C-alpha positions, 0 to 999 in steps of 0.5 A: 317053115315061113316065120312071121312076127306077131304084131306089136300092139304098141311099138316099144321106144325100149327093149322089153325089160322081162326079155332083158336077161336073155342070151342072143340065142335064147332070143333066137329061140323065143323068135323061132318057137313063138314068133316073138316080136319083142325077142326080135326087137331087143335083138335089134336093139342090142346090135343096132350100133354095132352094125350101123358103124360097121355098115357106115365105116364100109359105105361112108354114108348114114342113110346107106348104112341104115338101109343095110342094117335094115335089110341084114335084120329082114335076111336074118329073120328069113334065115334065122333057122339056118343059125346054129349057135348057140354062140356067134350070133353077132358075128353071123349078123355082121357078116350078113351086114358086111355082104349088103355093104360090100354089095353096094360098094360094088355097084357104085363101082369105086373103091377107096385106095390108100394112094387116094388119101387127101389130107384135111385143110388143117393139118398138125399143129393147127390151133383148133387141134391144140386148142381141143386138146387142152379143154379144161372148163365144162362151161358151155362155150358156142364157139368151142362146140363150132369148133369142136364138130368142125374138128369132127367133121375133118375127122370123119372126112379123114377115117372116110378116105382110108383104104376100106380095109384099114377104116372097117378095122379101125372103126370096130376097134377104136369107135365100136370098141370091140376086141382084136379077137373079135374084130378077126371073127366078124371079118373072117381074118387073122388076128395078125392081120387085123393088128397090121391094119389097125397100126397102119390105120392109126399111123396114117391118122396121126400123120394127118391129124395129129394126136388130137384125134384120139380125144373125138374117136369114141364119138363118131358115127353117133347112133341116138335113140332116134336112129335106132328107133327108126331102124326098129320100127320099120323092120318091125313094119315089114316083118309083121305085114 
């Protein structure tokens, strides 16, 4: 069976509300039965941020991460009949994304190992960190905003320098908000291994940056509406040709 989505008359800027109550499995069945582009769009919007952060944690490059997410959806669509369900769809998508991400890493021929970790120029005790920790006013402060942006850059650099197996677990847990059980399922690891890798990642970052990194972790690898729309529209364009 060769699937082709029915082309949307007008691209959506948000997921169709009538379909939002449906489970992932229900949406998959709707795509298989009716080639419903709106259903596949909602699948993408539900998983875009998670897949992007997963790919970004491995590739350390936002453009490459976007490409991997798009490749993931195209491949998932082509193999949709092989998904057995009803549960586990998010993990199924994540495994496809991981395969594409690691394939790109292998093509580059380089992987960051633990001993390659390089401390950023501003370490623990730097006034920049203490100022971030003691923000009490919500008044706009251009100078502070610049410093926050710089701190976020240093934090991203420090996380990117972690070994890939630590970095991926850390991003999924602390940025994407997944549970230990969910991460173990996504990465095909046992839960104790996930806990160990997360502990070591946090310890190394705290040694390098101090406790201030907790303040900014949730904002890492931000996934705004424009990026989400861009991925959705590009994938739909490929699948509705």
